[in-house]
N, C-alpha and C positions, 0 to 999 in steps of 0.2 A: 425226544421230538424237543431241541430246544425251542424259545421263544423269546424273541428280542423285541422288547417293548417302550419306543421310544419317549423319550420321559422328557427332552429338553421344548424351552420355552420358544416358541411363536409368534415373534414380535410383526409386528405391520400387518394382519390377518393373512402371513400367509398361511395358516392349514383356511382359508373358508371357503375353496373349494372343497378340500374333503369333506367339511363338516353340512358344505349344500350339498353333497353325494348325500351322506349318513341319515340327510333329515328326505330327501326323497325314497330313499330305500326302506325306512320305518314308519312311511306318514302314516299310515294305517297304526301300529301300535302308540306312535305320537297324537295323533285324533283321538282315538281311543284315553290316552289317557291324561289330555286336556280334558277334555269331554266329563271326566270324574271330578278330576277338578274342577272346578266350575260347579258341579251343582258341594263342591264343602268348602270352601270359599263363604269369607264375607263378603261385603256391599264392598267395603274401603279397599280390598287389598284383590281386586277380583282379574288387572293388570300387572300383574307382576308376572318374573318368569316361575319357572317350575322343573322339577324334581321328579321325573322320568323312570323309574323301571325299566328293562326288555331283560325276557328273558335269556338266558343263556342259551339254550336251543334256537331264540328265533337269531341268535346274530354268529351261530358258527359258523365257517367258511368250507368247504370241502378240500382236501388236498390229500395229493398225489404222495405214497411211501411205499416205501419195499416191504413185498411180503417175504414170507416165511420161507418160502421156494423146495424146489424140490418134491419128492409125488413121497405122498404118507397116506403109511395106512392107520385110520382110528375106529376103532370100539365105543360106542357109548352106554351106556350104561340104559336099560328100560327102568317103565315103572307096575305099578299093579293097581295105582291110583285113579292114573289120567289114559287117556286116548286120542289120537292127534283132534285136531276142532273143539275140543272142550275150552271153557271159558272158566278162570282162572279166578276164584269171589281175591275183594277186596281184602287185607289184614281186619282185622275189626281194630279204633281207634287209631287209624292211622293219623296224623295232623293235631294228639289230641296232646301230646308230650310233655312231660311235668317241667322238663328243663332241672328235673332232679337223679336224676341215672350215672350208675359209671363210666366213665369213658371208654369209648372200647380204639379197639389198635386198625381195626380192619374198615372198607369205607371211604371213598371222599366224592368230591364234590365242587360244585365253584355256582360263588354268590351273584346274584343274577347283576347285569350289566345297568349301571347307572350315568344317564345322558341330563345335561344340567341345560336347558332351557331358556334364553335370553326372553329379555319382554318380548322384544319384536317378534324374538319365532313362535316365540309363545302366543301375540294375537296372529299372528300368521296364521296359525295351525287352530284359532279361535275361530278366524271370521273367513276359512277356506270357504269357496262355494257357492256366497253369500252374496245376496247385491241386492238395491232396490229395486224392483218391478218396475217394467213401464217407462223406465228414467229414458227420454233422451232430449235428444239435445235444441235448444231454443234458443233462434236466434235473439240478439238483444240488439235493440234499435237503436242507433246511435252507440255503440260502444264495440271497442277492436279488443282482443285481450291475444298478451303476444306473449310469448317460452321462451326465454335466453338459454339458448343454446350453443356450445366450441362449431366453430368454424375454420378450427385448424389456427396458424398462429403468423404472425405479420410483423413488420418491422418495427411497427410503432406505434406505444402506449401505454398504459401506467403505468410505474414501476409495481406498483403493486399485481400488476398479471405477468411479470417478467419467469419466464422459464427460463432458470438456474442451468440445470441438465440442458436447454436445449443449445443455449447460447453457449453451452463449455462446449459443446459439441461441434458448432459449426466454428469456436475460436482452435480448435488445435486442428479441424480440416484446414482454417485455410494458412496456417503456420504448417501444416505440412505442406499443404503444395507451396505457397511461397520458397519454402524453404529446401524443395527435391530440388529443384535445380543445381545448388550451390555445395548441395552436399554429394551427386554427380558430379561434379567437378573438381570437387577434393579428393573425392577416391579418383578417379583419374591422376592428380598431382601428384600421388603418394606414391600410387605403382608406377610413373615418371619415374620420381625419386630410387625406391626402390630399385628401377632400371638402372639409374645412374651407377648409383649403387656397387650395382652386381658389375658393370661394368670397366670397376678400377678406381674411378672417382673419389677425393675422401667427403668426409661431411660438409668442411669450412669449404668446400670449391664455392666460389661467387654460382652459378648457375642452381645447385643445388642450395643456395641461402633464400636465392630468388624465390625460388617454389614453394619455399616454406617460409617465406613473411607474404605469396599470395594465398598462403592455404590460412594464415591469420586473418587476413583480409577478409577472406568467406566466412570464418569461423564470427569472425567480428558481425558480418552482416548476418547472420542467421540468427548472432544472440540477440540483434537490433528488432527483430520481429516482437510488432509488443503482445505481452501474453493474451488479450482480448483484446475488443475495436468497437465501437458502437457499433461497426457494421457487422461486431459478429451475433446483436443481443437480438432476440427472440421473444412476442410477447403470447399470450396466449389472448386470444380472439373469439370474443361470443357477439352473433347478431340476437335478435327477437324476434322470430316467426308469425307473423299469426296461427292462432287456432280453434278450434270450436270451442264455443263456449256454453256452459250446461249451468243452472243455480240451481238447486236445491231448496223446500222447505220442511221440515217434519211438526208435527205439529203431537206434543204427549201430552193426553189428557188422563188423569187420574182422578179416583171417588178417593176422597178424605171423610169420608159422610160417617157418622158413629156404625152403622155393619161391618164396614169396614175396620175390624182390630190390627192391634199390631203385627201379626203373623203375616196380614193378608196384604197392609202398607209394606212387611222386606220385603215379598216375593213380587211385587210389583214393582216398587226400587228396582230391586236387580233387576226384573227385566229391563228395565228405563235404561241402567247402562246398560246392561247388553247393545242397549241400542243406541244407547251413545257413544259410545266408545267403537262401535261399530260407522256410526256418521261421521267420530270424526276423521278414523283411521283413511275411509276411502275418496271423501268428496271434502275437496278444497271450499267449495262456494257451498255452503250449506250452509241454514242458518237453524235453529229450532227453538219454537215455540213450549215453553211449559205454561200450562192451568191444570191448576189444579179444580176443585171445585164439588160442595156437598149439595147445599141448598139453592147459593150461590157459586160464580164463575166467577177465578180470578185470572188476569194472565201473571206469572212471579219467576223471579229468579231462578237459575238452575239452585244455587244452593235452597232455597223455599222452599222447593218443587219436591224433594228431597228428604230434607231435616223439617221442615214446621211439623208442630201437634197438631193444629188449626182441623175444629171436627164439626158437625152438622148432620142434618139430615139427609136426604135422599132427590135431586133429581137433577137428570143426566143430560136432558133438555137445555138448560140452561149454559154448561162447556159446550155443546153442541153450537148452541148460536153466540156464543160469543166467540167460536172460531170461523164461523162465518163470517163474524162482522171482522173480523182481522184481517179473512182473508181479500175483503173486497176492499180492505180500506189499505195493503199495504203488498199485495201478492198479486201480482196477476195474470193467470194460469196458462197466457200466452208467453209468460217471460218466465214463471218458476214450475217445473214439478213439484206438483204440492202433493207429499204422504203423509197421514195422520194416522195413532198408536195410541190406542185406550184400554187402561183397563178398569176393570172391577170389579164389584161381588157377585153385580146382577140386578142386586137388590134396590127398587126402585117403584115408583107412583106406576100401578097401574094405569091409572093415564093416560100420566106423560112416557110412558113405554111409547102409544101409537104417535103421537110426537114426536120423541127423537127418529122412529122409522120415517115417519115424514118429510123430518127438516135433512135427515141423510139423504133419500131418495129426489127429491125434488132439488134443494140446494146443495149438499157440500158433494156429493162420491160423479156429480158432474165435473166441475173443481181438478179433483184428486185423481192422482198417478195411482195410489194403491190405499188403502184400510184396514187395518187391522187391530182386530177388536183379541182382549182374553180377560181370559171371565174365571176369578181367583175362585173358588167355592166348592166345598166339598159334596153340596146339599145339590138336591134338585133343582136346576136350571127356573126361572121365574118370566114374570113376562118379556123382561127386558130380549132377554138370547132368542122368545119364539120371535119377538120381534126386529131383530135383528138378522134373523136369521129370513126372512122375509126383506132384506137388503139384498142379502147375498143369494136372493134370487134375482132380484133386480138387474145385479149389477156384478158382472163377473171380476172387477180388478177388487173387491170386500172379501177381505176374508176371516172369520174368528176361531179359534180352540179355546181351549180346558187347562185350566192349569190347579191342579190339587196338591200341590206339595211344591218343595224347593227341585226336585228333582226331574220333573219337568220341564221347568224354565227353559233349560237348555233347547230339548226339541224340539218346544213349540215356537221356539221361537227362529227355528234351522226351518223349520215346516213354513213359519211364516213367510221367510226371506232367503230361503233359497233358490238357486240359479235356474232361469227360469229357458230352457232350450228356444234357441231361434225358429 
């Protein structure tokens, strides 16, 4: 069977529809490949594209073909070793070839199909089915936001908004409409000339000459029609429509104490980078507050939050108190949707863990839409984990998960921010 492969370059996104159809059809394989890629990547290249290999058997298409036809009798040889229904063992050493054998003339195969995901497609699959839980649209008092949308075409507007194609179409329609009666008159005159010539009049006869002059005059009138007129110009029109507004703020709280070694800090950074990319991608009106803490909590910028090497002891309540002060000073819960994510190794002063529990239950959780806590530790949980379990029992919008390695970051992230059924 012959196969034709079209390798022509498609300009101006002509293959976009086919590409979107492919992404939809093989979404399961692509999402699995994206999840594997996230666990293998470093922090700095988490938001780049990806090359995804899809097995050939998954993209095979059913085809119609001609059978052998006719009536055929076949005799199949039997064997002394197997009976119908027996299971055949896999040959030993499968998949462990050294590549040093001789080439054979039998057998054939097909390479896996490799698909190149763009950065935007990679991020779409990475954050598919995720959302900020309990996001509501808080009405902003005294503030009205508008969204600019297309509103067809107008005869007036700025030169930058002129629609060339629509204007040329209008010009062609105008010239066709104005010239149609003149062209019809020219055809009538030419038929009249042909009739006179057929009747025996000479080409130079005065009547024929008069008709020729009339035809030339009509053609001059057609040629005088302007190619494009100001009446033909069309401009893209835009209007501003009011839309509901929603504003969200995310508090990112990270433990940088001495017990958080570099491996745990890198895991926490990767979790927060995933969160940061997710927020930037899905919400235009969102602010992120970065808080680092050891014995003292500080509000820092993004660069210092992810890459500063400052360390010290551990007092988690200092970060929670600072978060509460920031919210009371800058973010009214009646206007803002408030979220928080905290990463720690669980190490804290035993007496301070109860203080953290009380701050969360009495102060922070009544202001929150959602609070996510991740504990990065392979060892047994300490007092902070059990104190936070009491918070989770008191507030349904408090969630906590454990991360013990890089391969657990993305599954935990999806579990914390999965889309909730209405």
